[in-house]
N, C-alpha and C positions, 0 to 999 in steps of 0.2 A: 399316528401323529395327531396332535390336537393343538389348537391355538388359543392363547389367552390374550385379551386386550380389550380395548373399549369398543363400544357398539358399532361405531363407524367402520371399524375394520372387521369385526367378527360377523356382522350381518352379511357382508359380501362373501366372506369365506364359508359361512354356513350355506349360502345359496349355491356354492360350488361343491357342496357335499362333505366338507370337512367337519370334524367334531370341534366345537368351540366352547370356551368358557368366557363369558362376557363379564367384564369388571362391573361391580355394583355401582349404582348411581347413574345419572344421565350425563350425556355429553354436554358440556357447557359451551356450546357454540352460539354465536349470535344468530338471531332469527331474521335479522335484516342485514343487508350489506352495510358494513361500517366504513368510514372514511380511511383512506390511506394515511399513514404517518411516516415521518422521517425514520430511516433505519438508524438506530443507536446501538452500535455493537457492544458498548459497555452494558447496556440494558439486556441485550441478548445473552451475554455471558452471565449476568446476574440471574436471569431466569434459569439458565442451566444449573447454576450453583444452588439456588434457593428452592427451586421447584423440582427439577428432574433429579438432582442429587440430594434433595432434602425432603420436601413434603411428599412428592410422588413416590420416592424411593421407600419411605416409611410405610406408605399404604400398600405398595406392591409386595413388600415382604409378606404381609398377611394374605394377600390375594393369591400369590403364587404358592404359598405354603398350603392353602386350602386346595388348590388344583393338584399339588403333589400328593396330598392326602387322599383325594378322591380318585385320582387317575394313575398314581404310582409310575411316573415316567422313569425311564432309565437314564435319560439325558435331558437337560434343560438348555434350550438355545435362546439367547437373549439378544435384543438390540443393544448396541454398545453403550447406551445411556440408561438401560433398564437395570440400574444398580440394585433396586429392591429384588428383582428376579435373581440376580447373581447371589445376593446375600441369602435369600431363601434357599437356593440350591446348596450353598455352603452349609447352612444350618442343618439341612436334612441329609447331608453327605451324598448328594447327587451331583455327578460331574456336570459342568456347564461349558457351553461354547458361546462365543461372542461373534455377532455379525456386525461388521463395520458399515456405517450408513451415513456418515457426515464428512464434511471437509476436515482434513487432518488437523488443522490448527484450531478448530472450533473448541474442542474439549481441552486441548492443551492450554489455550489462552484463557479459558474460563477459570482455571485453578480450582477444580472441584474436589480434590483429594481430601481436604479438611472436612467438607460437608459429607462426603461418603463415609469418612472415618467416624463422624458423629452418629450416623445411622448404624454403622457396624457396632459401635459401643453400646448403643441403646438396646441391641439384641444380644449383647454378651460376647461379641467378637473383638479380637484385638485389632490394632492399627494395621492398615494396609500399606503404610509407607507412601510411596509416590504413585498411588493408584495402580498397583500390580494386578488386582483382582480380574479386570476384564481380559487380560492376556495370559492368565495363569495356566490355562489348560489347552484351549484351542481357539483360534481366531479365523473366521471366514471373511474373505474380502472379495467383493465383486469389482474392485477398482483396478484398472491398469496402473502401472507404476507412474506414468506421466501425470495421473490425476491424484493418486494418493499412495504413498508407501505404507506398509504395515509397520507402524512406529511404536507399537505397544511393547513395553519392556518384556523380554524373555518370551515373547509370543511364539507359539508354534502356529504357523500360518498355513491356511488352505485357501489358495486363490481359486476363483471360479469365474466363468464368463456369463454375461447376460446373454441368454440364448435368443437367437432370431431364426426365422425360417428363411425367407428369401427377400431380396431387395429389388423393388421394381424400378426400372429405368425411368428417367424424367420424361414427362409428356410434353406435347407442344405448348400447352398452357401450364405454367408452373403452379404448384400447389403448396400452400402453407398450412401448417397445423399449429394452432394456438391453444395452450392449456396452462392453467395454474395449478395443476395437480389435484390432490384430494383435500388438502388442508387449508388452503388460503383463498378459496373462491369468495367466501363471505367477508373477507377483510380487504377487498380489492377496490373500494371506492368506485370511481367512474372509469377505472382502467379498462374494463371490457369495452365500454362505449368508445373511448378514444382509439383503442386498437382496431375496433371494427371499422371506424371511419377511415383509418389509415389503410386497412386492407381493402376496403371498397374502392379506394382511389388508386390502388397499386396495379390493378389489372390482373391479379392472380385469382385462382380458385382457392378457397380457404375453408377448412373445417375448424370450428371453434367449439370446445367443450367447456361448459360453465359449472359443472357439478350438479349433483342430484338435488341440492337445496334450492337452486335458482331455476325459475321458469324461463326457458328461452324466449317466450313471448314478450317478456318485459322489455326487450330491446327493440321491439317494433318491427316494421317491415324492413327487410334487408335485400340487397341485390341478389339475383339468382346465383351469383358466383360464391356467395357466403352461406354456409350451412352451420347452424347453431344447434348443438345437441347437449343434453345433460351429461352424457357419458358415452365414450367409445373405447373399447379395449385399446390400450396404448400401442401395442404391436401392429394392430390393423391400421391405425392412423399413421404411424411412422413409416410403414411399408409403402404408403401411397403418397408421401409428401416429398418436397425438395428442401424445404426450410422449416425449422421449428421455432416457435416463439414460446418460451416458458419462463418460469420464475426462478430457475437455478436450483431447484430441489435435486438431491442426489439421484433419486429414481428417474426423474424426468431427464436429467442430464445424461446419465448412463444410457437410458433408452435411446435418446437421440444419437449419441455417439456410437452406439452399437449398430446403427444403420448408416453411419457416416454422414449424418445430416448436420449442417452448420446451423447455428442458433442465434436468435436474439434473446438475451437474458434480461428479465425485468425482476430483479431481486426484491423480495417483500419482507424478509426477516430471517431469523435463525441463522444458518450457515450459508445462506444463498449468496450474500455479497462476496464471501470468500470463494465460493464456486464460480461466480461470475468473473472474478478477477483472474482465477486460474485458467478459465476457458479463454478469456481474452489473451492471456500470455501465450497460450498454445496456438492461437490463431484460428480457433474453431468457432468463435462467437463475437458478437457485438453486444456490449452491455449498455442498456439505456436506463435512465432514472425513471422508475415507474411513477414517482410522484409528479414529475414535471414534463414527461414526454408529451409531444403533440402528435396528432395523426400524421403530420408530414414527416416527423422523425421516424415513425414506423415505416412509412412508404419508402423513404430514402434508405433505411437499413435493409429492408427486404430487397430493394433493387441492388444494393451492394453485394449481398450474399448470393444473389442469382447471377450477377455479371462479373464478379471478381473471383476467378477460379481458385485462388489461394485458399479461401475459406473452406471450400469443399474438399480440396486436396488435404488440408490439415485435418479435417474431420475424418476423412478416410484413413489417414495414417493412424489416428487413435482407434478407429474401427478395426483396423488390422491388428493393433496391439490387443484389443479386447478379444478378438477372434482367436488369438494365439493362447489365451488362458485356458486352463483345463475346463472340461464341462462341469456343470453343477453336480452331476451324479458322482463325480470323483470325490466329493466331500462325504459321501455315505460311509465309505470305509474308514475315514478319519473319525467320524462320529462313533462308528462301531467299536473302534479301538478305545474309546472313553468308557464304554459300558462295562459293568462288572462281568467277569467271565462266568 
């Protein structure tokens, strides 16, 4: 097994002993924390069409082709919007599988089929119609059906669960875990500052992870009840908390619900607003406006999640749904069936 991607991902995987192929060029991430902006879903859909299904897809065809030439994989496994990776696999006659990673309606609403076809045409491939390529051979989905159905046309689906070890019972002093994942820490404006004030006023213990790019010292002295760290393994933090505050990314959302933890969702972009809306509809989360929330909004939302048992009960129902999915190892045989005999 080898991984291909940008340095922010491959550096972590390399540290864990995996073979990696890092995309050329530097990550174009801000060096300073940038202000929050209003979420504009039409802009998010445009980014998906013009960048992920356009410029990035074109560059990924060459990148993944080079990996295939050097490493000779039997199967290529792609994120669901790594269209360049899928096209590269098709060009080389290598089977590919797609891993779902986004809110169901995000790709559908963006209308990326035309942009993908333009890239296919540039590399001598015919039209893909209504974006059949991602679901043509095999689709992996870590989502329970309450969060996302496998809606790709003609897809052969292999569902699998987000694995957890054990869940620790609540302590006398409630504990909150606050994270913005790995991609949005530098685009958060003063969000960390406002949430920290709210947590300090709530009387809970809290673990806050701010990403490897941010020095925890920039937030100044904090109450002993608040711990700020660059990074903590998600499973470790989720096992020890009662409530999660996150940005609504699919990985963070699935992680929290795999432990039955109710959430406060502070959507910042991409498909996060869609995830927040779905989680509110399921009764597992309170969504707050990241741009406008006050520390008191945070304090009140934490109190609601800790004192109104319906949120925890709803999160545990989804947790049971996730636990009933097949283990991740069950997908190995599905991958083996794609490989040439």
